[in-house]
Backbone as CSV, one residue per row, in Angstrom:
resi,resn,N_x,N_y,N_z,CA_x,CA_y,CA_z,C_x,C_y,C_z
1,MET,133.578,-133.285,-57.445,134.321,-132.379,-56.358,135.808,-132.768,-56.795
2,ASN,136.465,-130.772,-56.858,137.691,-130.834,-57.579,138.767,-131.289,-56.257
3,THR,139.616,-131.887,-56.614,140.812,-132.401,-55.693,142.053,-131.662,-55.920
4,HIS,142.032,-130.660,-56.928,142.870,-129.581,-56.916,143.099,-128.568,-55.918
5,ALA,144.092,-128.866,-55.400,144.439,-127.807,-54.046,144.156,-126.032,-55.324
6,THR,143.857,-125.100,-54.817,143.950,-123.978,-55.223,144.866,-123.072,-55.086
7,SER,145.825,-122.545,-55.589,147.049,-121.726,-55.241,146.461,-120.282,-54.929
8,TYR,146.604,-119.392,-54.354,146.493,-117.849,-54.104,147.655,-117.122,-54.083
9,PRO,147.887,-116.028,-54.742,148.950,-115.168,-54.412,149.023,-114.897,-53.101
10,PRO,149.927,-114.159,-52.464,150.476,-113.450,-51.576,149.747,-112.488,-51.161
11,ILE,149.294,-112.168,-50.030,148.206,-110.995,-49.741,149.247,-110.283,-49.192
12,ARG,149.644,-108.989,-49.561,150.443,-108.034,-48.952,149.903,-107.048,-47.718
13,LEU,150.395,-107.174,-46.798,149.827,-105.953,-45.832,150.507,-104.744,-45.970
14,PRO,149.733,-103.695,-45.310,150.729,-102.357,-45.354,151.338,-102.364,-44.579
15,ALA,152.631,-101.566,-44.673,153.576,-101.517,-43.513,152.907,-100.941,-42.517
16,LEU,153.369,-101.513,-40.958,152.976,-100.911,-39.741,154.355,-99.726,-39.482
17,PRO,153.628,-98.960,-38.699,154.613,-98.158,-38.059,155.646,-98.866,-37.391
18,SER,156.457,-97.862,-36.742,157.800,-98.972,-36.069,157.044,-99.072,-34.893
19,LEU,157.237,-99.626,-33.898,156.815,-99.538,-32.423,157.654,-99.723,-31.511
20,PRO,157.115,-98.995,-30.796,158.154,-98.694,-29.441,158.466,-100.355,-28.280
21,ARG,159.523,-100.674,-28.062,159.530,-101.517,-26.931,158.885,-101.117,-25.538
22,TRP,158.212,-100.358,-25.457,158.125,-99.914,-23.723,156.361,-100.961,-23.683
23,PRO,155.508,-100.894,-24.511,154.546,-101.791,-23.596,155.070,-103.402,-23.466
24,LEU,155.911,-104.035,-24.205,156.707,-105.222,-24.041,157.079,-105.150,-22.765
25,PHE,158.048,-104.020,-22.233,158.664,-104.384,-21.067,158.039,-103.947,-19.719
26,LEU,156.624,-103.129,-20.411,155.529,-102.899,-19.307,154.885,-104.130,-18.963
27,ALA,154.562,-104.821,-19.823,154.146,-106.479,-19.544,154.494,-107.170,-19.035
28,VAL,155.979,-107.291,-19.027,156.878,-108.386,-18.756,157.361,-107.717,-17.296
29,ARG,157.621,-106.462,-16.864,157.223,-106.201,-15.408,156.387,-106.156,-14.600
30,SER,154.883,-106.491,-15.126,153.825,-106.303,-14.449,153.156,-107.683,-14.655
31,ILE,153.917,-109.110,-14.618,153.592,-110.323,-15.014,154.573,-110.822,-13.411
32,PRO,154.028,-111.237,-12.737,154.550,-112.276,-11.710,155.724,-112.972,-12.099
33,GLU,156.861,-113.725,-11.779,157.507,-114.230,-11.769,157.307,-115.570,-12.050
34,PRO,156.730,-116.337,-11.390,156.039,-117.438,-11.350,155.311,-117.652,-12.585
35,LEU,154.494,-116.389,-12.887,153.250,-117.060,-14.223,154.455,-116.967,-15.636
36,LEU,155.228,-115.869,-15.261,156.278,-115.900,-16.951,157.016,-117.206,-16.917
37,ALA,157.456,-117.975,-15.705,158.459,-119.275,-15.767,157.345,-120.121,-16.178
38,ASP,156.238,-120.516,-15.826,155.342,-121.144,-16.373,154.851,-120.993,-17.791
39,ALA,154.331,-119.914,-17.907,154.579,-119.573,-19.562,155.572,-119.970,-20.327
40,ALA,156.880,-119.457,-19.776,157.889,-119.523,-20.913,158.417,-120.817,-20.935
41,ALA,158.325,-121.795,-19.826,158.405,-123.269,-19.433,157.058,-124.237,-20.422
42,ARG,155.784,-123.501,-20.772,155.013,-124.549,-21.356,155.396,-124.441,-22.849
43,ILE,155.716,-122.795,-23.199,155.765,-122.247,-24.651,157.388,-123.236,-25.336
44,MET,158.275,-122.949,-24.347,159.334,-124.364,-24.735,159.261,-125.564,-24.591
45,ASN,158.499,-126.212,-23.877,157.621,-127.567,-23.695,157.421,-127.781,-24.956
46,ARG,156.352,-126.878,-25.883,155.725,-127.348,-26.572,156.334,-127.061,-28.234
47,LEU,157.392,-125.951,-28.246,158.019,-126.145,-29.013,158.989,-127.662,-29.239
48,LEU,159.453,-127.542,-28.170,160.375,-129.102,-28.209,159.566,-130.036,-28.686
49,GLY,158.530,-130.364,-28.301,157.697,-131.678,-28.754,158.097,-132.882,-28.345
50,GLU,158.496,-133.513,-29.625,159.160,-135.057,-29.802,160.648,-134.729,-29.576
51,ARG,161.356,-133.788,-29.410,162.636,-133.191,-29.540,163.167,-133.126,-27.999
52,SER,162.239,-133.626,-26.789,162.120,-133.417,-25.192,163.275,-134.178,-25.103
53,ALA,163.903,-135.311,-25.727,165.182,-136.048,-25.084,166.296,-135.082,-25.437
54,ASP,166.003,-133.860,-26.217,167.170,-133.149,-26.219,167.324,-132.097,-24.928
55,LEU,166.431,-132.661,-23.964,167.187,-131.991,-22.572,167.464,-133.086,-21.735
56,ALA,167.560,-134.361,-22.274,168.089,-135.378,-21.320,169.795,-134.808,-20.406
57,PRO,170.513,-134.540,-21.518,172.003,-133.829,-20.994,171.690,-133.077,-19.513
58,LEU,170.539,-132.309,-19.405,169.785,-131.096,-18.158,169.162,-131.511,-17.353
59,GLU,168.996,-133.072,-17.562,167.802,-133.716,-16.162,168.292,-133.197,-15.083
60,GLY,167.469,-132.677,-13.983,167.831,-132.341,-12.739,168.758,-131.166,-12.510
61,ARG,169.014,-130.482,-13.670,169.635,-129.203,-13.730,168.545,-128.113,-13.469
62,ARG,169.097,-126.741,-12.404,168.254,-125.940,-12.567,169.019,-124.965,-12.880
63,LEU,168.183,-124.026,-13.830,168.294,-122.944,-14.875,167.794,-121.398,-14.299
64,SER,168.214,-120.562,-14.283,167.789,-119.303,-14.214,167.831,-118.282,-15.303
65,ILE,166.953,-117.220,-15.743,167.140,-116.469,-16.668,167.109,-115.250,-16.282
66,GLU,167.600,-114.115,-16.241,167.709,-112.801,-15.781,167.697,-111.644,-16.907
67,GLY,166.384,-111.228,-16.467,166.202,-110.231,-17.709,166.771,-108.936,-16.734
68,THR,168.096,-107.950,-17.115,168.537,-107.461,-16.684,167.875,-106.190,-16.638
69,ASP,167.245,-105.870,-17.411,166.524,-103.919,-17.436,165.259,-104.407,-17.420
70,VAL,164.395,-105.641,-16.660,163.316,-105.883,-16.731,162.984,-105.829,-15.059
71,GLY,164.370,-106.500,-14.335,164.001,-107.233,-12.773,163.287,-108.138,-12.634
72,LYS,163.794,-109.132,-13.605,162.977,-110.387,-13.450,164.390,-111.469,-13.623
73,ARG,163.787,-112.511,-12.837,164.615,-113.022,-13.100,163.590,-114.668,-12.801
74,LEU,164.039,-115.614,-13.775,163.013,-116.689,-13.920,163.568,-117.825,-13.619
75,HIS,163.155,-118.700,-12.667,163.712,-120.313,-12.484,163.276,-121.366,-12.637
76,PHE,163.952,-121.916,-13.536,163.478,-123.397,-14.023,164.375,-124.656,-13.535
77,LEU,163.554,-125.954,-13.747,164.117,-127.258,-13.153,164.040,-128.125,-14.311
78,VAL,164.601,-128.983,-14.908,164.668,-129.915,-16.348,164.201,-131.302,-15.267
79,ALA,162.979,-131.368,-15.365,162.955,-132.772,-14.760,161.652,-133.621,-15.576
80,GLY,162.008,-135.116,-15.590,161.200,-135.227,-16.518,160.928,-135.429,-17.957
81,GLY,162.059,-134.659,-18.621,162.150,-134.225,-20.073,161.473,-133.288,-20.471
82,LYS,161.378,-132.547,-19.622,160.469,-130.925,-19.635,160.906,-130.061,-18.571
83,LEU,161.076,-129.030,-19.151,161.403,-127.492,-18.544,160.540,-127.405,-17.577
84,ARG,160.588,-127.028,-16.079,159.387,-127.093,-15.189,159.951,-125.761,-14.652
85,ARG,159.055,-124.969,-14.083,159.361,-123.508,-13.078,159.819,-124.375,-12.055
86,GLY,161.274,-123.465,-11.491,162.060,-123.804,-10.516,161.840,-123.355,-9.604
87,SER,162.419,-123.730,-8.244,162.295,-122.570,-6.874,163.227,-121.994,-7.205
88,THR,163.623,-120.799,-5.973,164.624,-119.637,-5.976,165.515,-120.380,-5.787
89,ALA,166.082,-121.216,-5.230,167.054,-122.085,-4.630,168.312,-121.890,-5.381
90,MET,169.325,-122.631,-5.326,170.552,-122.476,-5.728,170.543,-122.607,-7.578
91,THR,171.305,-122.141,-8.043,171.162,-121.874,-9.762,172.497,-123.125,-10.249
92,ASP,172.043,-123.792,-11.078,173.733,-124.723,-11.766,173.756,-123.435,-12.888
93,LEU,173.071,-122.510,-13.575,173.229,-121.793,-14.554,172.375,-120.645,-14.883
94,ARG,173.051,-119.299,-14.986,172.122,-118.396,-14.974,172.607,-117.851,-16.325
95,ILE,171.594,-117.389,-16.853,171.480,-116.483,-18.299,171.018,-115.032,-17.790
96,ARG,172.066,-114.092,-18.098,171.538,-112.855,-17.830,171.431,-111.951,-19.177
97,GLY,170.552,-110.823,-19.432,171.010,-110.159,-20.416,169.592,-109.435,-20.462
98,THR,169.720,-108.456,-21.213,168.508,-107.482,-21.558,167.275,-108.018,-22.036
99,LEU,166.256,-108.099,-21.679,164.932,-108.654,-22.416,165.056,-108.570,-24.174
100,ALA,165.465,-107.705,-24.469,165.497,-107.749,-26.209,166.782,-108.845,-26.600
101,ASP,167.719,-109.023,-25.827,168.644,-110.150,-26.146,168.282,-111.391,-25.618
102,LEU,167.873,-111.555,-24.904,166.916,-112.860,-24.648,165.655,-113.185,-25.516
103,LEU,165.081,-112.453,-25.821,163.963,-112.747,-27.022,164.865,-112.839,-28.204
104,ARG,165.766,-112.774,-28.584,166.605,-112.592,-30.003,167.162,-114.446,-29.546
105,LEU,167.576,-114.593,-28.413,168.400,-115.791,-28.392,167.173,-116.950,-28.113
106,GLY,166.017,-116.525,-27.893,164.660,-117.470,-27.696,163.979,-117.901,-28.400
107,LEU,163.954,-116.616,-29.767,163.372,-116.718,-31.243,164.381,-117.212,-32.093
108,ARG,165.359,-117.416,-31.873,166.305,-117.443,-32.890,166.452,-116.293,-33.961
109,LEU,166.426,-115.526,-33.320,166.589,-114.275,-34.069,167.781,-113.870,-34.344
110,GLU,168.841,-114.324,-33.637,170.382,-113.978,-33.724,171.201,-115.476,-32.799
111,ASP,172.343,-115.734,-33.712,172.944,-116.529,-33.176,173.397,-116.803,-32.014
112,PRO,173.088,-117.539,-31.100,173.925,-117.506,-29.552,175.213,-117.299,-29.490
113,ASP,175.910,-117.800,-30.080,177.424,-117.514,-29.940,177.533,-115.986,-30.135
114,THR,177.048,-115.224,-31.238,177.000,-113.929,-31.454,176.521,-113.575,-30.342
115,LEU,175.584,-113.684,-29.604,175.036,-113.115,-28.432,176.074,-113.307,-27.176
116,PHE,176.579,-114.158,-26.875,177.427,-114.822,-26.025,178.598,-114.347,-26.399
117,PHE,179.334,-114.127,-27.238,180.514,-113.904,-27.266,180.747,-112.697,-27.767
118,SER,179.495,-111.438,-27.611,179.719,-110.338,-27.525,179.371,-109.828,-26.616
119,ARG,179.323,-110.943,-25.381,178.844,-110.279,-23.907,177.655,-109.805,-23.943
120,ARG,176.622,-109.542,-24.948,175.429,-109.374,-25.209,174.455,-109.679,-23.772
121,LEU,175.434,-111.334,-23.859,174.312,-112.377,-22.739,175.895,-112.545,-21.908
122,SER,175.373,-113.150,-20.806,176.614,-113.539,-19.658,175.672,-115.073,-19.347
123,LEU,176.763,-115.863,-19.281,176.585,-117.580,-18.595,177.522,-117.444,-17.453
124,GLU,176.491,-117.937,-15.922,177.390,-117.623,-14.994,176.935,-118.962,-14.166
125,GLY,177.718,-120.101,-13.930,177.854,-121.300,-13.514,178.157,-122.245,-14.043
126,ASP,177.872,-123.500,-14.173,178.532,-125.059,-14.429,178.726,-124.891,-15.671
127,THR,180.299,-124.985,-16.178,180.626,-125.116,-17.501,179.911,-125.989,-18.614
128,VAL,179.544,-127.462,-17.963,179.083,-128.823,-18.623,177.175,-128.277,-18.945
129,THR,176.811,-127.499,-18.265,175.314,-127.045,-17.896,175.194,-126.162,-19.332
130,GLY,176.304,-125.311,-18.862,176.508,-123.806,-20.373,176.821,-124.497,-21.585
131,LEU,177.311,-125.407,-21.513,177.518,-126.128,-22.756,176.305,-127.142,-23.738
132,SER,175.647,-127.735,-22.445,174.121,-128.284,-23.337,173.113,-127.575,-23.524
133,VAL,173.024,-126.457,-22.528,172.195,-125.353,-22.900,172.539,-124.816,-24.318
134,LYS,174.081,-123.908,-24.340,174.348,-123.898,-25.841,173.840,-125.137,-26.883
135,ASN,174.210,-126.216,-27.117,173.912,-127.244,-27.756,172.331,-127.047,-28.121
136,LEU,171.626,-126.963,-26.928,170.554,-127.459,-27.263,169.717,-126.321,-28.290
137,LEU,170.168,-125.046,-27.775,169.913,-123.585,-28.766,170.197,-123.614,-29.874
138,ASP,171.579,-124.191,-30.050,172.277,-124.173,-31.443,171.277,-125.406,-32.298
139,GLY,170.384,-126.410,-31.742,169.828,-127.055,-32.602,168.478,-126.610,-32.987
140,LEU,168.022,-125.472,-32.245,166.742,-125.356,-32.548,166.504,-124.760,-33.806
141,ASP,165.571,-124.623,-34.422,165.421,-123.949,-35.410,163.686,-123.918,-35.387
142,LEU,163.411,-122.399,-35.577,162.118,-121.924,-35.555,161.618,-122.454,-36.603
143,ASP,160.624,-123.401,-36.825,159.919,-123.619,-38.035,158.460,-123.197,-37.597
144,TRP,157.941,-121.799,-38.383,156.676,-121.318,-38.105,155.518,-122.592,-38.483
145,ALA,155.699,-123.260,-39.659,154.647,-124.758,-39.723,154.502,-125.750,-38.545
146,GLU,156.012,-126.243,-38.012,155.859,-126.679,-36.978,155.345,-126.286,-35.550
147,ALA,155.888,-124.867,-35.535,155.039,-124.203,-34.281,153.719,-124.300,-34.157
148,CYS,153.684,-123.637,-35.126,151.954,-123.676,-35.161,151.499,-125.089,-34.582
149,GLN,151.906,-125.995,-35.412,151.144,-127.534,-35.238,151.126,-127.538,-33.547
150,ARG,152.023,-127.231,-33.016,152.489,-127.435,-31.749,151.466,-126.747,-31.184
151,LEU,151.790,-125.469,-31.173,150.583,-124.473,-30.233,149.431,-124.883,-30.700
152,PHE,148.747,-124.984,-32.009,147.889,-124.941,-31.917,146.637,-126.124,-32.200
153,GLY,147.655,-127.554,-32.223,147.139,-128.849,-32.406,147.687,-128.938,-33.774
154,PRO,147.034,-130.321,-34.148,147.287,-130.870,-35.884,146.207,-130.770,-36.998
155,LEU,144.982,-130.317,-36.260,144.012,-129.651,-37.054,144.221,-128.222,-37.718
156,ALA,143.955,-127.412,-36.342,144.484,-125.622,-36.820,145.278,-125.256,-36.925
157,GLY,146.517,-125.979,-36.626,148.127,-125.491,-36.723,148.773,-125.466,-38.294
158,PRO,148.097,-126.253,-38.897,148.823,-126.396,-40.510,147.960,-125.123,-41.013
159,ALA,146.380,-125.207,-40.889,145.811,-123.914,-41.320,146.309,-122.789,-40.969
160,VAL,146.675,-122.618,-39.777,147.165,-121.443,-39.307,148.375,-120.813,-39.831
161,ALA,149.300,-121.844,-40.106,150.853,-121.530,-40.672,150.693,-121.389,-41.827
162,GLN,149.885,-121.941,-42.400,150.060,-121.699,-43.921,149.266,-120.472,-44.322
163,GLY,148.377,-119.977,-43.373,147.618,-118.600,-43.204,148.606,-117.368,-43.120
164,LEU,149.804,-117.644,-42.143,150.771,-116.812,-41.610,151.875,-117.019,-42.627
165,HIS,151.663,-117.688,-43.622,152.751,-117.868,-44.380,152.456,-116.961,-45.816
166,ARG,151.256,-117.709,-46.549,150.722,-116.812,-47.483,150.509,-115.628,-47.299
167,THR,149.691,-114.761,-46.018,148.964,-113.389,-45.803,150.578,-112.755,-45.768
168,GLY,151.860,-113.323,-45.588,153.010,-112.595,-45.354,153.445,-112.416,-43.847
169,VAL,151.975,-112.609,-42.981,152.579,-112.259,-41.726,153.381,-112.996,-40.922
170,ALA,153.830,-113.639,-41.049,155.056,-114.719,-40.598,156.288,-113.738,-40.691
171,ALA,155.976,-113.634,-42.190,157.811,-112.551,-42.213,157.646,-111.178,-41.482
172,LEU,156.039,-110.821,-41.559,156.084,-109.637,-40.792,156.375,-109.187,-39.613
173,LEU,155.908,-110.763,-38.919,156.251,-111.086,-37.583,157.704,-110.871,-36.977
174,ARG,158.218,-111.602,-38.177,159.436,-111.514,-37.895,160.804,-110.105,-38.097
175,ASP,159.564,-109.744,-38.977,160.267,-108.108,-39.534,160.155,-107.247,-38.141
176,ARG,159.072,-107.208,-37.402,158.448,-106.421,-36.883,159.462,-106.913,-35.737
177,LEU,159.547,-107.870,-35.257,160.464,-108.334,-33.677,161.525,-108.225,-33.927
178,GLU,162.079,-107.860,-35.090,163.459,-107.336,-35.207,163.872,-106.188,-35.041
179,ARG,162.660,-105.603,-35.590,162.838,-104.177,-35.506,162.457,-103.447,-34.031
180,ILE,161.697,-104.027,-33.611,161.398,-103.586,-32.086,162.404,-104.061,-31.536
181,LEU,163.366,-105.096,-30.896,164.264,-105.865,-30.518,165.632,-105.095,-30.775
182,GLY,165.451,-104.448,-32.304,167.122,-103.278,-32.854,166.870,-102.403,-32.010
183,ARG,165.930,-101.620,-31.613,165.496,-100.385,-31.422,166.366,-100.118,-29.784
184,SER,167.244,-99.164,-29.588,167.830,-98.861,-27.918,166.532,-98.125,-26.988
């Protein structure tokens, strides 16, 4: 039995045509806010994994994220070290911006400071909560291998991550997201 790992050269995929934003915007507009909030909370909690202790400064806080161009406001509550869908009642902090800029923030395609200081995103509400959210975002670094393991589990995750990296899909996805979000 051969115990040596075989190394394959990366597979280059053909360039894809530039994609318009409208399918993403249409999808977001058509999904009810509670479902979007549940999905966003689940994804964030999976990505945080054992780093959920980073949410401790936000325990009991109510946050909302508003996509100004899609007419959606998602409400969250931090409870028990997890991000959960919250009620539409009072909010401690609201983050507002276009869907593209909110995705840039969430996917770490752009530095949070750049988005906030250029006023492409706005923070309204409790200053301490805002600073805690900013520090949490600054500490996040989307690592494909780790994200795949958290999303697909310990058995399939590493294989998915390796496949994404080896085929160039990870770089292609990042490039496509930046192109889609960069279009007006």
